[in-house]
C-alpha positions in Angstrom: 14.9 -8.5 -25.9 12.6 -6.1 -23.9 14.3 -2.7 -23.3 13.2 -1.7 -19.7 13.7 1.5 -17.8 13.1 1.9 -13.9 12.0 5.0 -12.3 12.8 5.1 -8.6 15.6 3.3 -6.8 16.7 2.9 -3.1 13.4 1.6 -1.9 12.8 -2.1 -1.4 10.5 -2.9 -4.2 12.5 -1.0 -6.6 15.7 -2.7 -5.6 14.1 -6.2 -5.5 12.9 -5.4 -9.0 16.4 -4.5 -10.3 17.8 -7.7 -8.8 15.3 -9.7 -10.7 15.4 -7.8 -14.0 19.3 -7.9 -14.5 19.2 -11.7 -14.5 16.0 -11.8 -16.8 17.3 -13.6 -20.0 15.0 -11.3 -22.3 15.5 -8.0 -20.7 17.8 -5.2 -21.5 18.1 -2.8 -18.7 18.7 0.6 -20.1 18.4 2.9 -17.5 17.4 3.6 -13.9 16.0 7.1 -13.1 15.9 9.0 -9.8 16.6 12.6 -9.4 17.7 12.4 -5.8 20.3 10.0 -6.6 21.4 10.9 -10.1 25.1 10.3 -10.7 25.4 7.4 -8.4 26.3 4.1 -9.5 23.6 1.7 -9.1 25.6 -0.8 -7.4 26.2 1.7 -4.5 22.6 2.1 -4.1 21.2 -1.6 -4.5 22.3 -4.2 -2.4 23.5 -7.4 -4.2 24.5 -6.2 -7.4 28.2 -5.6 -7.4 29.4 -7.2 -10.6 26.3 -7.5 -12.3 25.2 -3.9 -13.1 27.5 -1.0 -13.9 24.6 1.4 -14.6 24.7 5.0 -13.2 21.2 6.3 -11.8 20.1 9.2 -14.3 18.0 12.3 -13.9 14.7 12.4 -15.5 14.8 11.9 -19.1 12.6 10.9 -22.0 11.2 7.4 -22.0 11.0 6.8 -25.6 14.2 4.4 -26.0 12.4 1.4 -23.9 9.6 -0.8 -24.3 8.2 -0.8 -20.6 8.6 1.5 -17.7 8.4 0.3 -14.2 7.1 3.2 -11.6 8.7 2.5 -8.3 8.5 5.7 -6.3 5.9 6.9 -3.8 2.4 7.6 -5.2 3.0 11.4 -5.0 6.1 11.0 -7.0 4.4 8.7 -9.7 1.3 10.9 -9.8 3.8 14.1 -10.6 5.8 12.0 -13.1 2.6 10.9 -14.9 1.4 14.5 -15.0 4.7 15.8 -16.5 5.5 12.9 -18.9 4.4 12.1 -22.1 4.6 8.4 -22.5 4.6 7.2 -26.2 1.8 5.0 -27.4 4.0 2.0 -27.8 5.7 2.1 -24.3 4.0 0.1 -21.5 3.9 1.2 -18.0 3.8 -0.7 -14.8 2.9 0.8 -11.6 4.1 -0.6 -8.4 3.1 2.4 -6.2 -0.6 1.6 -5.8 -1.6 5.1 -7.1 -4.5 3.3 -9.2 -5.5 0.3 -7.3 -8.8 1.5 -6.4 -10.1 1.7 -9.8 -11.5 -1.7 -11.0 -13.4 -0.6 -13.8 -13.0 -2.5 -16.8 -13.1 0.7 -18.9 -10.6 2.6 -17.0 -6.9 3.0 -18.6 -5.3 1.2 -15.7 -5.7 -2.6 -15.6 -5.5 -4.1 -12.1 -2.6 -6.6 -12.8 -3.4 -9.6 -10.5 -2.4 -12.1 -13.1 -4.5 -14.9 -11.5 -7.7 -12.6 -11.8 -6.7 -10.7 -15.1 -4.3 -13.0 -17.3 -6.5 -12.8 -20.5 -6.7 -9.0 -20.4 -3.0 -8.8 -19.6 -1.9 -10.7 -22.9 -4.4 -8.4 -25.2 -2.7 -5.2 -25.9 -2.8 -3.8 -22.6 -0.5 -0.6 -22.0 -1.1 0.6 -18.3 -0.9 -1.8 -15.6 -1.2 -1.3 -11.9 0.6 -3.9 -9.5 -1.9 -5.0 -6.6 -1.3 -4.0 -3.1 0.7 -6.6 -1.2 -2.1 -7.5 1.4 -4.7 -7.4 -1.2 -2.9 -9.7 -3.4 -2.7 -12.1 -0.8 -6.2 -11.9 0.2 -7.4 -12.3 -3.0 -5.4 -15.2 -4.1 -6.9 -16.9 -0.9 -10.5 -16.1 -2.0 -10.5 -16.0 -5.9 -11.7 -19.5 -6.5 -14.6 -19.1 -4.2 -15.4 -15.8 -5.6 -15.2 -17.1 -9.1 -17.8 -19.8 -8.3 -20.2 -17.5 -6.6 -19.3 -18.9 -3.1 -18.6 -16.0 -1.1 -21.9 -15.5 0.7 -20.7 -14.8 4.1 -19.0 -12.0 6.3 -15.3 -12.2 5.6 -12.5 -11.8 8.1 -9.0 -11.5 7.0 -6.0 -11.6 9.4 -2.8 -10.9 7.8 0.9 -10.9 9.1 3.6 -8.9 7.5 7.2 -8.5 8.0 7.5 -5.6 10.5 10.3 -4.2 8.1 7.5 -2.9 5.8 6.7 -0.3 8.4 8.9 2.7 8.9 7.7 3.2 12.6 4.4 2.5 14.5 2.3 5.0 12.2 3.4 4.7 8.6 4.5 2.4 6.1 7.9 2.7 4.3 6.5 4.9 1.8 5.3 7.4 4.4 1.7 6.5 4.1 -0.2 6.5 7.4 -0.5 2.9 8.3 -4.3 2.9 8.9 -5.0 4.8 5.6 -2.8 2.0 3.9 -4.5 -0.8 5.4 -7.9 0.8 4.8 -7.1 1.2 1.1 -6.1 -2.5 0.8 -9.3 -3.4 2.3 -11.2 -1.3 -0.2 -9.1 -2.7 -2.9 -10.1 -6.3 -2.0 -13.7 -5.6 -1.7 -13.6 -3.9 -5.3 -11.7 -6.9 -6.9 -14.2 -9.4 -5.4 -17.2 -7.4 -6.6 -15.7 -7.6 -10.1 -15.2 -11.5 -9.7 -18.6 -12.4 -8.0 -21.7 -10.8 -9.3 -23.8 -9.3 -6.4 -20.7 -9.7 -4.0 -21.9 -7.5 -1.0 -20.6 -9.1 2.0 -18.6 -7.1 5.0 -14.9 -7.4 4.9 -12.9 -7.0 8.1 -9.1 -6.7 7.8 -6.8 -7.2 10.8 -3.1 -6.6 10.2 -0.2 -7.6 12.8 3.5 -7.5 12.3 5.8 -10.7 12.7 9.7 -10.9 12.8 9.7 -13.2 9.8 11.8 -11.2 6.9 9.8 -10.8 3.7 6.7 -12.8 4.6 3.3 -12.1 4.3 0.5 -14.3 5.3 -3.0 -14.4 5.4 -6.0 -16.4 7.1 -9.2 -15.7 5.4 -12.1 -16.9 7.4 -15.8 -17.2 6.4 -18.6 -19.6 6.6 -19.4 -22.1 3.8 -21.7 -25.0 3.1 -19.4 -26.7 0.7 -17.3 -29.7 2.1 -13.6 -29.6 2.1 -12.9 -32.1 -0.6 -15.1 -30.1 -2.9 -13.4 -26.7 -1.7 -10.0 -28.3 -2.7 -11.1 -29.6 -6.0 -12.3 -25.9 -6.8 -8.9 -24.3 -5.7 -7.0 -26.9 -7.5 -9.0 -26.5 -10.6 -8.8 -22.9 -10.6 -4.9 -22.5 -9.9 -4.2 -25.5 -12.3 -2.8 -23.5 -15.3 -1.1 -20.8 -13.1 2.5 -21.0 -12.6 3.1 -19.7 -9.1 0.3 -20.7 -6.9 0.0 -24.1 -5.1 -2.2 -26.0 -3.0 -0.6 -27.8 -0.2 -2.0 -30.3 2.8 0.5 -29.2 5.3 1.5 -26.1 7.4 3.3 -23.5 5.5 6.6 -22.3 6.9 8.5 -19.1 5.6 11.2 -21.2 4.1 8.5 -22.7 1.7 8.2 -19.2 -0.1 11.1 -16.9 0.8 13.2 -15.5 -2.2 10.6 -17.2 -4.5 7.5 -15.7 -6.7 5.4 -18.6 -5.1 2.3 -18.2 -3.2 1.1 -21.4 -1.0 -2.5 -22.2 0.0 -3.7 -24.5 2.7 -7.4 -25.2 3.4 -8.9 -25.8 6.6 -12.5 -26.7 7.1 -14.1 -26.9 10.6 -17.0 -29.2 9.8 -18.8 -28.6 13.3 -19.2 -25.0 12.7 -18.8 -24.7 8.8 -16.1 -22.2 9.1 -13.7 -22.5 6.2 -10.1 -20.8 6.8 -8.0 -20.4 3.7 -4.3 -19.8 4.6 -2.1 -18.1 1.9 1.7 -17.4 2.3 4.2 -15.6 0.1 7.4 -13.5 -0.2 6.4 -9.9 0.5 8.8 -8.4 -1.8 8.5 -11.0 -5.0 4.8 -12.5 -5.1 3.5 -9.5 -2.9 5.3 -6.8 -5.3 8.2 -7.0 -7.8 8.1 -10.7 -8.8 4.3 -9.6 -10.0 5.3 -6.8 -11.8 7.8 -8.9 -13.8 5.3 -11.5 -14.1 3.1 -8.9 -15.6 5.8 -7.8 -17.8 6.2 -11.6 -19.2 2.3 -11.5 -20.2 2.4 -8.2 -21.5 5.3 -9.3 -24.1 4.0 -12.8 -24.8 6.9 -14.6 -22.8 6.0 -17.5 -20.7 5.1 -16.6 -17.2 8.0 -18.2 -15.4 10.8 -16.6 -17.5 13.3 -14.9 -15.1 11.2 -15.9 -12.0 12.4 -19.5 -11.5 14.2 -18.1 -8.4 16.3 -20.0 -5.7 14.5 -22.3 -3.3 16.4 -21.5 -0.2 15.2 -24.2 2.2 15.9 -22.1 5.2 
């Protein structure tokens, strides 16, 4: 069993992570830490786990009794914890805060954890992993097959729509980060990751983000010019994602019920033969494939489990 600790609770990604982990067949959830909620029962803090989790939130403590720690607090709290805590060499750390997401250097201590981009790295003795930003993750899944084949050679326009509940108000996201800074960082994250995937990538990337009233949903339409015909593009996408477990190419419009409460990302291709513009649509669940599901996926890879373990989640169909 993988002994797991979670630092941070009472926020959407931490709570979703806990709901997934308590049903993971290879996980022993040892503790949940949060100084602000210490002494409270977890099932009073996290919705949906009454009868499934009898832990009590603990105050900060040593982490030498677990195999992996998930960091689910805000960036400033994660930074403070890392600066004040000695993590044993044999303990893995998975950071969901985005604190390290702009460092794509292969030599850096933190591995950028987009599994569809870094799977080989994640299965080879990696200890510090950062979960991609949700907007960046959706954009990169839409673009990765083209980048890997050196086919991103025109300006990119990314139109993202995200569940309005991800925002605290008109100016900030739920973590208290200014919305414009959050979007700008995710745009830089996309550019940095694409530069790692496609040698010489130097195209401008424009990211436009809107809000929608679809709970848990994140979608992207990535638009760019391409001289490759649609059949060949589809072949490239199907080949790239053929041995990945959570990304699927479809030939019909994608609706929220296709991905909500799952760890899937569905992709649809649309080529305008007259203009040469290719639009790649990608849709996923914001809290799962866009955050906590990806974190569990990483854990599975780090510990040699099949990628889908604990992530074969219910298909709601509604």
